[in-house]
Each structure stands twice: as C-alpha cells, then as structure tokens.
KEPAFI-327787 format. One line per 2 residues: their letters; for each residue x, y, z of C-alpha. Coordinates in Angstrom, 3 decimals, m for minus. Each point is the difference from the previous one (the first is absolute). Example, Ala and Ser with C-alpha at 12.3 -4.5 7.8 and 13.67 -1.06 7.14 Angstrom:
as> 12.300,m4.500,7.800 ~ 1.370,3.440,m0.660
// end
This chain:
xx> 12.263,4.852,16.661 ~ m0.690,0.551,m3.871
xx> 3.080,0.396,m2.195 ~ m0.972,1.881,m3.102
xx> 2.074,m0.263,m3.378 ~ m0.639,0.657,m3.408
xx> m1.585,m2.795,m1.766 ~ 1.222,m1.701,m3.416
xx> 0.517,2.027,m3.415 ~ m2.341,m1.121,m2.308
xx> 1.721,m0.303,m4.096 ~ m2.325,0.950,m2.463
xx> 0.175,m2.986,m2.581 ~ m1.499,0.113,m3.110
xx> 1.830,m2.927,m1.813 ~ m2.575,m3.219,0.087
xx> 2.568,m2.394,m0.741 ~ 1.500,m2.256,3.024
xx> 0.428,m3.432,1.374 ~ m2.875,m1.194,1.806
xx> m0.475,m1.730,2.740 ~ m3.626,m0.700,0.669
xx> m1.065,m1.443,3.380 ~ m2.733,m1.285,2.441
xx> 0.402,m1.806,3.900 ~ m2.916,m1.139,1.638
xx> 0.667,0.482,3.674 ~ m1.332,m0.943,3.444
xx> m1.349,3.421,1.022 ~ 0.523,3.770,m0.981
xx> 2.184,1.267,1.530 ~ 3.857,m0.287,m0.848
xx> 2.444,m1.085,2.667 ~ m2.367,m2.092,1.944
xx> m1.683,m1.910,m2.619 ~ 1.615,m2.024,m2.615
xx> 0.317,m1.157,m3.251 ~ m1.877,m3.236,m1.244
xx> 0.522,m0.143,m3.806 ~ 2.143,1.942,m2.606
xx> m0.659,0.364,m3.543 ~ 2.722,2.022,m1.972
xx> m0.427,0.854,m3.877 ~ 2.510,1.474,m2.132
xx> m0.453,2.168,m2.963 ~ 2.785,1.989,m2.347
xx> m0.345,3.325,m1.363 ~ m2.183,m0.951,m2.667
xx> m2.267,m1.964,2.053 ~ 1.065,m3.735,m0.643
xx> 0.245,m2.770,2.752 ~ 3.703,m0.384,1.412
xx> m0.599,m2.079,2.874 ~ m2.833,m1.875,2.319
xx> 0.276,m0.735,3.628 ~ m2.540,m0.915,2.992
xx> m0.140,m1.975,2.643 ~ m1.870,m0.632,3.222
xx> 2.022,0.785,3.294 ~ m0.026,m1.656,3.771
xx> m0.277,3.414,2.165 ~ 0.658,m1.798,3.115
xx> m3.499,1.770,1.151 ~ m3.996,m0.646,0.450
xx> m0.500,0.993,m4.114 ~ m2.750,2.541,0.795
xx> m3.309,0.084,m1.641 ~ m0.229,m3.294,m2.199
xx> m3.143,0.722,m0.772 ~ 1.268,2.968,m2.349
xx> 3.243,m1.451,m1.848 ~ m0.554,m3.986,0.649
xx> 3.292,m0.584,1.497 ~ m0.295,m2.691,2.895
xx> 2.829,m0.716,2.620 ~ m0.021,m3.672,m1.859
xx> 0.413,1.464,m3.481 ~ 2.786,2.206,1.420
xx> 1.990,m2.485,1.905 ~ 2.298,m1.120,m2.812
xx> 0.335,3.026,m1.629 ~ 3.709,1.729,0.538
xx> 0.705,3.129,2.020 ~ 0.563,3.162,m1.268
xx> 3.745,m0.502,0.829 ~ 0.575,m3.091,m2.007
xx> m1.744,2.326,m3.658 ~ 1.295,3.648,0.856
xx> 2.989,m0.985,m2.157 ~ m1.830,m0.745,m2.766
xx> m2.962,2.842,0.857 ~ 3.293,2.353,0.234
xx> 0.995,m0.724,m3.191 ~ m3.809,0.562,m2.108
xx> m0.164,3.395,2.058 ~ 3.794,1.085,m0.688
xx> 0.129,2.781,m2.676 ~ m3.453,0.364,m0.592
xx> m3.239,2.165,1.040 ~ m2.100,m1.633,1.975
xx> m3.706,0.013,m0.894 ~ m3.061,m0.814,2.544
xx> m3.361,1.035,0.232 ~ m0.093,1.929,2.905
xx> 3.750,m0.347,0.044 ~ 0.961,1.645,3.456
xx> m1.810,m3.164,1.778 ~ 2.175,m2.303,m2.115
xx> 3.024,1.692,m0.241 ~ 0.038,0.329,4.036
xx> m0.981,m3.790,0.483 ~ 3.027,m0.534,m2.065
xx> 2.273,2.486,1.800 ~ m0.661,m2.069,3.227
xx> 0.463,m3.206,m1.351 ~ 3.212,0.717,m0.990
xx> 0.751,1.736,3.378 ~ m1.219,m3.419,1.006
xx> 3.667,m1.631,m1.308 ~ 1.939,3.038,0.663
xx> 0.044,1.560,m3.342 ~ m2.057,2.626,m2.145
xx> m2.583,0.230,m2.835 ~ 2.344,0.766,m3.223
xx> m2.335,2.092,m1.498 ~ 0.464,3.827,m0.326
xx> m3.203,1.180,m1.877 ~ m3.167,m1.107,0.092
xx> m3.492,m0.028,m1.968 ~ m3.307,m0.181,1.459
xx> m3.110,m0.833,m2.564 ~ m2.550,1.841,1.743
xx> 1.654,2.917,0.710 ~ 0.041,m0.074,m3.840
xx> m2.843,m0.398,m0.435 ~ m0.963,2.376,2.158
xx> 1.832,2.292,m2.622 ~ m1.260,m1.816,m2.817
xx> m3.835,0.571,1.241 ~ m1.680,m2.871,m1.756
xx> m3.328,m0.425,m0.730 ~ m0.890,m3.026,2.639
xx> m1.610,0.285,3.271 ~ 2.583,m0.339,2.186
xx> 3.826,m0.915,m0.286 ~ m0.019,m3.370,1.410
xx> 2.097,m2.635,m1.768 ~ m2.763,m1.903,m1.373
xx> m1.838,2.863,m1.038 ~ 3.003,1.487,m1.639
xx> 0.847,m3.611,m1.853 ~ m3.388,0.052,m1.320
xx> 0.794,3.138,m1.554 ~ 2.908,m0.584,m2.096
xx> m1.065,m3.011,m0.849 ~ 1.794,m2.506,2.405
xx> m1.226,m3.245,0.986 ~ m0.134,m1.125,3.899
xx> m0.389,m3.418,1.414 ~ 0.673,0.316,3.418
xx> m0.176,2.736,2.141 ~ 2.590,0.129,3.012
xx> 2.421,m2.437,m1.902 ~ 3.554,1.733,m0.191
xx> 1.028,m1.872,m3.193 ~ m3.362,0.920,m1.425
xx> m0.737,3.709,0.695 ~ 4.020,0.431,m0.971
xx> m1.241,m1.223,m3.451 ~ m3.352,2.283,0.163
xx> 2.646,2.899,1.077 ~ 1.808,m0.203,m3.264
xx> m2.710,0.294,m2.442 ~ m0.982,3.350,2.624
xx> 3.256,1.260,m0.494 ~ 0.279,0.008,m3.441
xx> m3.816,1.252,m0.384 ~ 0.982,2.953,1.745
xx> 3.145,0.999,m1.151 ~ m1.733,m0.193,m3.389
xx> m2.605,2.721,1.355 ~ 2.625,1.812,2.716
xx> 2.142,1.081,m3.640 ~ m3.634,0.825,m2.017
xx> 0.094,2.677,2.952 ~ 3.607,0.826,0.136
xx> m0.039,m0.729,3.478 ~ 3.804,m0.579,1.857
xx> m0.195,m3.379,1.665 ~ m0.513,0.512,3.998
xx> 3.296,m1.477,0.583 ~ 1.423,0.110,3.355
xx> 3.658,m0.526,1.309 ~ 0.467,m2.655,2.863
xx> 3.487,m0.456,0.997 ~ 1.099,m3.431,1.725
xx> m0.940,0.918,3.564 ~ 1.556,m2.109,3.131
xx> m2.344,1.802,2.413 ~ m3.324,m2.408,0.097
xx> m0.004,m1.196,3.200 ~ m2.864,m2.972,0.992
xx> m3.590,1.197,1.006 ~ 0.337,0.540,3.858
xx> m2.796,1.852,1.371 ~ m1.068,2.505,2.582
xx> m2.069,m1.288,3.202 ~ m2.856,2.312,m0.225
xx> m0.877,2.330,3.005 ~ m3.601,m0.394,1.129
xx> m0.279,2.770,2.046 ~ 0.049,3.778,m0.401
xx> 3.061,2.177,0.667 ~ m0.839,1.864,2.917
xx> 3.093,2.321,m0.149 ~ 2.708,0.647,2.008
xx> 1.374,m1.727,3.306 ~ m0.166,2.514,2.836
xx> 2.610,m0.374,2.647 ~ m1.460,m2.349,2.903
xx> m2.766,m0.845,m2.183 ~ m0.381,m3.637,m1.185
xx> 0.642,m1.330,m4.076 ~ m3.823,m0.547,m1.478
xx> m0.846,m2.396,m2.691 ~ 0.646,1.738,m3.057
xx> 3.022,2.023,0.635 ~ 2.866,0.390,m2.636
xx> 2.946,m1.515,1.114 ~ 3.334,0.325,m1.690
xx> 3.308,m1.666,1.621 ~ 3.220,1.187,m0.815
xx> 3.751,m1.363,1.050 ~ 0.985,m3.303,1.925
xx> m2.167,m1.980,1.842 ~ 0.620,m1.845,3.426
xx> m3.036,m2.275,m1.343 ~ 0.196,m1.015,m4.041
xx> m1.997,2.243,m2.040 ~ m2.378,m2.390,m1.394
xx> m0.923,m1.038,3.194 ~ m0.567,3.861,1.394
xx> m1.999,0.450,m3.385 ~ m1.888,m3.488,0.512
xx> m0.964,0.889,3.854 ~ m1.308,3.777,m1.119
xx> m2.092,m1.634,m2.604 ~ m1.685,m2.579,1.843
xx> m0.950,3.139,2.646 ~ m1.476,2.249,m2.628
xx> 2.875,2.191,m1.020 ~ 0.797,1.430,m3.278
xx> 3.508,m0.649,m0.893 ~ 1.902,2.198,m2.229
xx> 2.799,0.004,m2.368 ~ 0.491,3.903,m0.017
xx> m0.995,3.001,2.302 ~ m2.407,2.947,m0.978
xx> m2.095,2.556,1.900 ~ m2.204,m2.735,0.818
xx> 2.541,m2.393,1.428 ~ m1.668,m0.316,3.979
xx> 3.582,m1.108,1.486 ~ 3.764,m1.158,m1.216
xx> 1.525,m2.464,2.079 ~ 3.875,0.511,m0.143
xx> 3.362,m1.124,2.745 ~ 1.315,2.779,m1.260
xx> m1.121,3.054,m0.456 ~ 3.178,1.872,m1.196
xx> 0.404,m2.277,m3.001 ~ m1.253,2.488,m2.272
xx> m1.670,m2.445,m2.545 ~ m2.795,1.139,m1.945
xx> m2.392,m1.315,1.135 ~ 0.823,2.105,3.466
xx> 0.909,3.015,m1.926 ~ m3.337,0.004,m1.253
xx> m1.590,m0.826,3.362 ~ 1.689,3.212,1.269
xx> m1.023,2.103,m2.639 ~ m3.670,m1.277,0.767
xx> 0.043,m0.234,3.467 ~ m0.884,m3.827,0.017
xx> 0.992,m0.972,3.842 ~ 2.351,m2.739,0.693
xx> m0.189,m3.252,1.792 ~ 3.612,m2.117,0.873
xx> m0.983,m3.709,m0.324 ~ m0.524,m1.467,3.376
xx> m2.709,3.078,0.624 ~ m1.352,m1.000,m3.206
xx> m0.433,m3.763,1.137 ~ m1.272,1.229,3.348
xx> m2.890,1.817,m2.046 ~ m0.650,m2.783,m2.339
xx> m1.475,m1.962,2.830 ~ m3.129,2.559,0.791
xx> m0.525,1.195,m3.490 ~ m3.563,1.359,0.128
xx> m2.669,m0.664,m2.549 ~ m0.548,1.790,m2.455
xx> m2.503,1.214,m2.821 ~ m0.333,m2.412,m2.614
xx> 0.058,1.293,m3.911 ~ m3.298,0.655,m1.332
xx> m1.841,0.847,3.128 ~ 0.213,3.949,0.125
xx> m0.864,m0.143,m3.562 ~ m2.962,m2.205,0.531
xx> m1.162,2.544,2.548 ~ 0.496,3.084,m2.247
xx> m2.254,m1.453,m2.865 ~ m2.913,m0.796,2.818
xx> 0.390,3.567,1.065 ~ 0.565,1.573,m3.080
xx> m2.941,1.544,m2.582 ~ 0.120,m1.479,m3.472
xx> 2.458,2.363,m2.077 ~ 3.421,0.365,m1.397
xx> 3.052,m0.657,2.016 ~ 0.247,3.354,1.393
xx> 3.513,1.702,m0.601 ~ 3.212,m0.814,1.637
xx> 1.291,2.070,2.906 ~ 2.749,2.600,m1.125
xx> 3.069,m2.186,0.203 ~ 3.081,1.214,2.347
xx> 2.332,0.039,m3.281 ~ 0.343,3.146,m2.250
xx> m0.341,m2.545,m2.675 ~ m3.913,m0.192,m0.401
xx> m1.715,m3.352,m1.112 ~ m2.640,m0.161,m2.526
xx> m2.998,2.001,0.286 ~ m3.138,m1.800,0.500
xx> m1.691,0.633,m3.459 ~ m3.877,0.676,0.055
xx> m1.857,m3.453,m1.385 ~ m1.634,0.121,m3.293
xx> m1.636,m2.785,m1.895 ~ 1.699,m1.299,m2.960
xx> m0.954,1.448,m3.440 ~ m3.312,m0.993,m1.293
xx> 0.584,m1.029,m3.574 ~ m3.016,m0.957,m1.499
xx> m1.350,1.533,m2.659 ~ 2.987,2.609,m0.272
xx> 1.047,0.643,m3.083 ~ 3.878,m1.581,0.889
xx> m0.917,m3.131,1.552 ~ 1.796,m3.117,m0.484
xx> 2.860,1.815,m1.449 ~ 3.419,0.384,0.665
xx> 1.679,3.048,m1.186 ~ 3.638,0.917,m0.445
xx> 1.336,2.968,0.290 ~ 3.234,1.520,m1.876
xx> 1.655,3.119,0.325 ~ m0.730,3.263,1.493
xx> 1.635,1.865,3.253 ~ m0.902,m1.854,2.772
xx> m2.826,2.279,0.946 ~ m1.991,m0.761,m2.998
xx> 0.684,m3.336,0.150 ~ m1.230,m0.522,3.474
xx> m3.006,2.481,m1.095 ~ m0.513,m2.621,m3.295
xx> 0.177,m3.275,2.227 ~ m2.304,1.415,2.193
xx> m2.833,1.094,m2.174 ~ m0.066,m3.415,m1.737
xx> m0.192,m1.627,3.327 ~ m2.947,2.618,0.515
xx> m1.549,m1.520,m3.000 ~ 0.067,m3.429,1.228
xx> 3.552,m1.349,m2.023 ~ 3.081,m1.384,2.175
xx> 3.324,1.670,m0.810 ~ 2.885,m1.914,m1.080
xx> 3.651,0.561,0.873 ~ 1.428,m2.264,m2.620
xx> m1.152,m1.267,m3.667 ~ m1.593,m3.086,0.163
xx> m2.561,m2.279,m1.712 ~ m2.635,1.368,2.410
xx> m0.102,3.387,m1.234 ~ m2.683,1.357,m1.945
xx> 0.874,3.311,m0.863 ~ 2.620,2.950,m0.320
xx> 0.118,3.318,1.395 ~ 3.238,1.770,m1.509
xx> 0.857,3.409,1.522 ~ 2.392,2.491,m1.218
xx> 3.254,m2.001,m0.975 ~ m1.032,m3.488,0.399
xx> m0.341,m0.618,m3.685 ~ 3.866,m0.300,0.881
xx> m0.614,m2.629,2.179 ~ 1.834,m3.427,m1.583
xx> m3.066,m1.819,0.812 ~ m2.420,1.827,m2.889
xx> 1.534,m2.560,m2.648 ~ m1.020,m2.982,2.158
xx> m3.630,2.116,0.706 ~ m0.413,0.092,m3.656
xx> 1.079,m3.697,m1.039 ~ m2.678,m0.937,2.881
xx> m2.893,2.078,m1.644 ~ m0.602,2.150,3.061
xx> m2.118,3.010,m0.302 ~ 1.733,3.313,1.160
xx> m1.137,2.921,0.831 ~ 0.900,3.393,1.445
xx> m0.961,1.399,3.379 ~ m3.105,1.774,m1.387
xx> m1.766,m3.681,m0.590 ~ m0.009,0.158,3.889
xx> m2.542,2.824,0.291 ~ m2.105,m1.445,m2.470
xx> 1.193,m3.748,m0.650 ~ m2.058,m2.081,m2.753
xx> m0.773,m3.376,1.256 ~ 0.387,m2.452,m2.747
xx> m0.864,m3.494,0.763 ~ 2.757,m2.172,1.997
xx> 2.271,m1.508,m3.094 ~ m0.380,m3.823,m0.160
xx> 3.508,m2.043,0.230 ~ m0.464,m0.557,m3.678
xx> m0.275,2.976,m1.203 ~ 2.948,1.769,2.641
xx> 3.001,m1.495,m0.261 ~ 1.126,1.329,3.342
xx> m2.714,m2.634,1.494 ~ m1.802,2.453,2.313
xx> m2.698,m1.324,2.601 ~ m1.901,2.390,1.675
xx> 1.012,0.643,3.780 ~ m1.895,m1.420,2.425
xx> 2.133,1.632,3.156 ~ m1.843,2.427,2.523
xx> 2.342,3.278,m0.939 ~ 0.384,1.718,3.514
xx> 0.158,3.972,0.505 ~ 3.088,1.252,2.119
xx> m1.536,m0.802,3.645 ~ m2.761,m1.928,m1.416
xx> m0.518,m3.642,2.309 ~ m0.826,m3.302,m0.927
xx> m1.326,m2.880,1.889 ~ 1.755,m3.060,m0.410
xx> m1.935,m3.010,0.192 ~ 1.412,m3.692,0.638
xx> 2.525,0.893,1.655 ~ 1.173,m3.597,0.655
xx> 1.517,m0.016,m2.932 ~ 3.223,1.956,0.042
xx> m0.216,3.702,m2.251 ~ 2.875,1.252,m1.594
xx> 0.623,3.923,m0.556 ~ 2.265,0.287,m3.176
xx> 1.705,3.501,m1.106 ~ 1.152,0.786,m3.374
xx> 1.574,2.614,m1.871 ~ 1.258,0.995,m3.058
xx> 2.587,m2.073,m1.847 ~ 2.226,2.961,m0.972
xx> 0.163,0.845,3.347 ~ 4.004,0.728,1.136
xx> m0.478,0.022,3.847 ~ m0.231,m2.840,2.097
xx> m3.285,m0.138,2.298 ~ m0.616,m2.219,3.025
xx> m2.996,m1.097,1.388 ~ m0.609,m0.706,3.560
xx> m2.480,m0.494,1.960 ~ m0.702,0.823,4.065
xx> m2.465,m2.219,2.501 ~ m0.827,2.426,2.219
xx> m2.292,0.329,3.279 ~ m2.551,2.195,1.022
xx> 2.405,2.728,0.516 ~ 1.405,m0.036,m3.781
xx> 3.642,m1.964,2.073 ~ 1.678,m3.006,m0.968
xx> m0.112,m2.791,3.167 ~ 3.501,m1.073,m1.494
xx> 2.843,0.797,m2.760 ~ m1.351,m3.639,m1.321
xx> m3.689,2.212,m0.875 ~ 2.275,1.854,m2.777
xx> 0.002,m1.822,m2.976 ~ 2.350,1.021,m2.729
xx> 2.562,m1.057,m2.084 ~ 2.586,m0.935,2.369
xx> m2.329,m2.072,1.908 ~ m2.400,m0.950,m2.459
xx> m2.895,m2.076,2.435 ~ m1.077,0.148,3.573
xx> 0.673,m2.379,2.029 ~ m2.985,m1.488,0.573
xx> m0.602,m0.094,m3.668 ~ m2.906,1.727,m0.487
xx> 1.194,2.773,m2.167 ~ 2.455,m0.334,m2.415
xx> 2.038,2.274,m2.872 ~ 0.856,m1.240,m3.488
xx> 2.065,1.886,m2.745 ~ m0.445,m2.024,m3.144
xx> 0.492,2.832,m2.481 ~ 1.970,3.150,0.113
xx> m2.902,2.589,m0.517 ~ m2.927,m2.069,2.501
xx> 0.247,m1.480,3.621 ~ m2.837,m1.549,1.904
xx> m1.331,m0.791,3.481 ~ m1.556,m2.798,0.766
xx> m2.231,0.007,3.451 ~ m1.272,m3.294,1.525
xx> m2.776,2.608,1.663 ~ m1.876,m2.323,2.284
xx> 3.517,m1.262,1.527 ~ 1.195,3.693,0.981
xx> 0.407,0.488,3.438 ~ m2.885,1.459,1.728
xx> 2.158,2.728,1.091 ~ 0.314,0.742,m3.577
xx> m2.124,3.068,m0.693 ~ 0.994,0.775,m3.306
xx> 2.511,m1.469,m3.077 ~ 1.853,3.536,m1.338
xx> 1.341,m0.546,m3.400 ~ 2.018,2.574,m1.147
xx> 3.164,0.870,m2.592 ~ 3.115,1.736,0.174
xx> 2.668,1.237,m2.414 ~ 3.594,m0.079,0.433
xx> 2.395,2.672,m0.275 ~ m1.353,3.468,m1.273
xx> m2.542,m0.767,m2.386 ~ m3.699,0.789,0.989
xx> m2.884,m1.486,m1.349 ~ m1.246,2.665,m2.782
xx> 3.321,m2.251,m1.668 ~ m1.736,m3.288,0.353
xx> m3.710,1.521,m0.868 ~ m3.043,m1.582,0.281
xx> 0.048,m3.715,2.739 ~ m2.491,m1.932,m0.876
xx> m1.572,m2.682,3.147 ~ m2.201,m3.141,m1.343
xx> m1.333,m2.461,3.467 ~ m0.250,m3.272,m0.530
xx> m1.860,m2.771,1.576 ~ 3.148,m2.397,m0.153
xx> 3.084,m0.230,m2.468 ~ m1.279,0.262,m3.326
xx> m3.118,0.478,0.277 ~ m2.428,2.872,m1.868
xx> 0.326,3.321,1.431 ~ m2.369,1.278,2.474
xx> 0.705,3.849,0.107 ~ 2.223,2.090,m1.869
xx> 1.240,3.699,0.952 ~ 2.620,1.951,m1.605
xx> 1.608,2.522,2.163 ~ 2.089,2.835,m1.683
xx> m0.284,3.202,1.990 ~ 3.494,m0.269,1.509
xx> 2.864,2.532,m1.057 ~ 2.639,0.592,2.342
xx> m1.059,m2.963,2.051 ~ 2.676,m2.796,0.697
xx> m2.406,m2.204,2.369 ~ m3.780,m0.602,m0.778
xx> m2.789,m2.414,1.524 ~ m1.049,m1.358,m2.654
xx> m3.122,m2.275,2.192 ~ m0.977,m1.411,3.264
xx> m2.191,m2.965,0.509 ~ m1.888,0.357,3.647
xx> m2.197,m1.340,2.359 ~ m3.621,0.720,m0.463
xx> m2.059,m1.615,2.507 ~ 0.502,m3.893,m0.627
xx> 1.329,0.944,m3.116 ~ 2.697,1.496,m2.059
xx> m0.320,2.900,m2.546 ~ 2.824,1.328,m2.338
xx> 0.744,3.568,m0.720 ~ 1.776,1.633,m2.885
xx> 1.582,2.980,1.814 ~ 2.689,1.879,m2.103
xx> 1.565,1.929,2.715 ~ 3.961,1.673,m0.766
xx> 2.704,1.453,2.547 ~ 3.103,1.321,m0.996
xx> 2.133,m2.154,1.828 ~ 1.419,m3.285,m0.258
xx> m0.726,m3.445,1.151 ~ 2.043,0.294,2.980
xx> m2.442,2.414,1.541 ~ m3.130,m1.251,m1.036
xx> 0.913,m3.814,2.162 ~ 0.732,2.217,2.747
xx> m2.882,1.624,0.097 ~ m1.592,m3.153,0.267
xx> 2.045,m1.148,2.877 ~ 2.451,m2.214,m1.675
xx> 3.334,0.261,1.150 ~ 2.431,1.153,m2.854
xx> 3.382,0.111,m0.302 ~ 1.774,1.412,m3.271
// end
C-alpha cells in the first residue's frame, strides 16, 4: 500500500551568500544503499568564496569496488584506506552548518546519507545546491551540462576526471562562475531543504517474478506461477522461509493487498488487519497457512512475462498503440493523443530561437507561446542565457525581470511581432551579453511523438516551471502494462518512493522548480509497456497558478536536450500527464501529452491500479 503525504515545502531564497561544502564521491556503483563510497573529497568555502578547509580520502568499502576502469580504484589501493566510520566525525564537522554543493547533488547526498546510516548517524546537512540544476536554469551556451563541459565554459582547468579531489576543485570554479551568471539573470538559487533523516536503510532488492499474474485463486483450484500472494499475521513456519519457498515456486510475494492480489494467507481472519480489510473490500480470497503449504506443493506453470506481448506484436498490424480500454473507476486515465510529428523547424522564421513570454492573461500567454512554437521557436518558462527573444503582453512590462532583460540587451517585442516576426541574424556570443546559443532540440507539439535512438543509454525527462510559482508541484511516474495498470505498488515512482526496486526508474529533485525522471529503457521489464510521467499539485491550487510546464528529454543526465515541449493549456486541472515513454516494436518513443484532470494525485494513482492510503 502506498501512503501519500505532502511533499516538502520549498523556501524562496535569493541570498547568494552562504558557507559552502563542495562534495564529490566516487562509488562502487550507482545505487545508494546497495553500493558504497570509495573516495570522498570536501572543499569548504566561506560566503565570499574563500577556501576555508579541504579534506579528501580513499575509503575501504568492505566490498567489490565495481567499475575499476572508470574510477581506477582497485581493491589493493583501497585495502589500507580507512572505513567511513573512522572518518565520519571529520566529515560531519565539515558538512555541518554549510550548504552542500555537488554536481547532480541528489546522487552525492544520498550516498552520504546511507554511509552515515551505516554508522547509525545521519548526514548533518539542512540544505543543498545542485550545480547541474543551477546551470539548467542559467542555460549557458554549452553543448551539454556535464562537469567537464562546464569547467571549460567557466575557464576551470580539469586535470583528472573521476578523481574526487580534482572534481571538487573543478566544482569550486564552476560554482563561482554559475553564481555570477545566475546573479546577472536575477535568478533565485535552487536551494533545497533536506533536514536530517534517519530512515535511510540498506538496499534490499525485491526478488522479481518471471511470470504474469493469472488472476485470483479460485476455490478448489491450484496456485499458478505469477499469482500475487500477501501474508498477514503470525505463521507457524517462519515468514522468511514461507516467502523463500513461495518465490522459488514462481509466486509473486507482495507486502500489500490490492485489487490485483490473488490470495491472502492468514491464520486469523478475524484480526481486522489493514490487509484483511482491503482483501474484504476487493473480494480477495483467504487461505490458512496449512492450506497454502499444501497448495505450494503443486503450483502450476505460468506464462512467462513478455510472451503475450511477443505474440501480440506478431499478430498486430503496424501502427500506434490503441487507446486503452475504459477504466472501471470513475477517474479517467489519460486519453491517447493522436500521434503527430515533431515541429519541422528548418526554414521557419524563428527556427533556433528561444522565446520567453511575459505578462498577459493565462489564455493570452498560452496563445502567444503556441504562435512562437508554430513559427519554429522553443518557449522558455524562466529567463536564462538560452533565451533569445522576449515577448511582452499587457502587464508584462512590470515583470521584475525586465531590468535584467534590458541589461542583457535582449530584443523585446509586443504580441504583434508573432504575427509577422522579423528575422534578424542570430546574435553572436560577443554581440549578446546573454551568450545565446541557437537551440537545436526538436520542439514537440502536444501529442507529438519522437523515436528514441540509443535506448542502451538511460533517458531523462525533466519537468520545469517558473521560479515564481507559489505552490508545490510533484512529478511522478507509473510503469504500466498493456492494460494501463501497474503490476504492483512499486511501479509507482513518487517523492515517497523515488526509485523502482530494480533501479530502472528514478525520480530526482535537485531544484524547487524542476524534477527529473530517469529510465533505463533496455532494463525495464517486458510487461512494462509504457512509462507515464505526470505532475500533481498539492492543495487547492491548479495548473493555471503554475502556468507553463516545460519538459525536456536528454540521453543521460547532463546531456544536451534532444527534445522540448511546453505544456500550458491546463486551467482548473490539479494533475497532468506530461509525457510518456512507450514501446514501439523493438524500440521506444517519447510522446508529449499535456492531458490534465481536476482530481488529485491519489485518484490519478488509483486509476493506474495503485493501492493508495490517504
């Protein structure tokens, strides 16, 4: 069962003066809690950017060091290094009362949090700043936002990549350059509150089930491989042994009960536990332990996952996925939007330009952005150095960013410009103080699709909204099957469970007005036909209060955007399907959706089969 609660409230901080702790870790893998830190470097700066301390060390993780070809840290090199427990007090003292800074900060923060949890403590950090998120806001004229690329852009020498001590030195130069660029634009720093937590636990993988769920256990019938089984209450055989025997028989052991559960095992059906109440509500059958043990001796073969999909692919004519069947709930899932091609930009008047619209009513701003996209431009939600043109609608002249726009020398137009735009040459970096670089990403209209190449690389979809947004927006993801339903609650990725148990889908929050979903498409289970990415607003606010939401797709974290879409037609809606990644033959496609609903996140999750407890 998934318990939804309000996500953290993000403060608005425009003060650039903080004591900083710049951090870089090299690790044995990419999963905090499972993998360990092999080397750690910390550089501290005062509010004026002066270095006040430095610390670096190799660490003996007590495990295989992982990809030595990447970090060069062999077991022999690490054998005599201290353990994290030995350096935890010194590390804590350097981090305490400072803002943690890292490139892709959630990665470093989560690894440190788990390392402190291993020694029964917690990471003493209350705020963090991600230089990757900061540079997404700044939009420097660089081909991508990777550490080495930003180092070159900001004039920082990089001696040895994937060396924690050198990386943190490089990071200090990037931070200085990024803060200077952000100050020129008048950007609020994307600082995140991250109060100390003690709930970080070691990674315990869920044993995946190789078979499809055949449905409910019928009276007098045998168990079948793939059936979802939940156990509640005391058992004569130890719970661990019972689960192990069930898994070895090909059953899918669940920790919660939903309408997809096949059977619940209990020796006391009168206890009134939460699992039994849900089983009663959904009509899930109950069996006692002795009956279950007898059934375990004759589990029937099930259908391997992916087999049905393969047959369907062989039987179905080429074409787009058909619309899902009407859901049984009153809450609708998203409509399948007719496929369109990405905007054709070559030769259009505003090709390669990036337009920021200020002022106007919601409908006027939506119309202006749609017109700009129709002319070949991409549209921005915040002022950045990637913005080439400003369109000011009535009331926009009072926008606080106008003084920065004037200082940057950006051309400013009224709405009439979009009816017959002049096409001046793209300004060079020397001519334009904002350092504009032509935008080469494909612009997707609502409903447009894009084939994704190189699915062997994890794909990242980032959602961003304007910095002045007063309400909280939460990005979530659902890995659904051909029936538009999750296989289990673990297929719902949200702020309370930001990673799928198998590591194929991850949610990251490194800025108060942006969140990212990263998916390893080649490793997604075959029964996952579609990854639905959505956004939800907590409370009474709607997407009319948020305004436009921009999504960008990149081939990996920090890479150059492959595609962009601006979704801003929503008014009264509180949830919105932003995009979806779906299987197309042997490959994958990205679709920009932009379908909103008036209900909240809990109802949206239930429509995909998630068992939600308020």
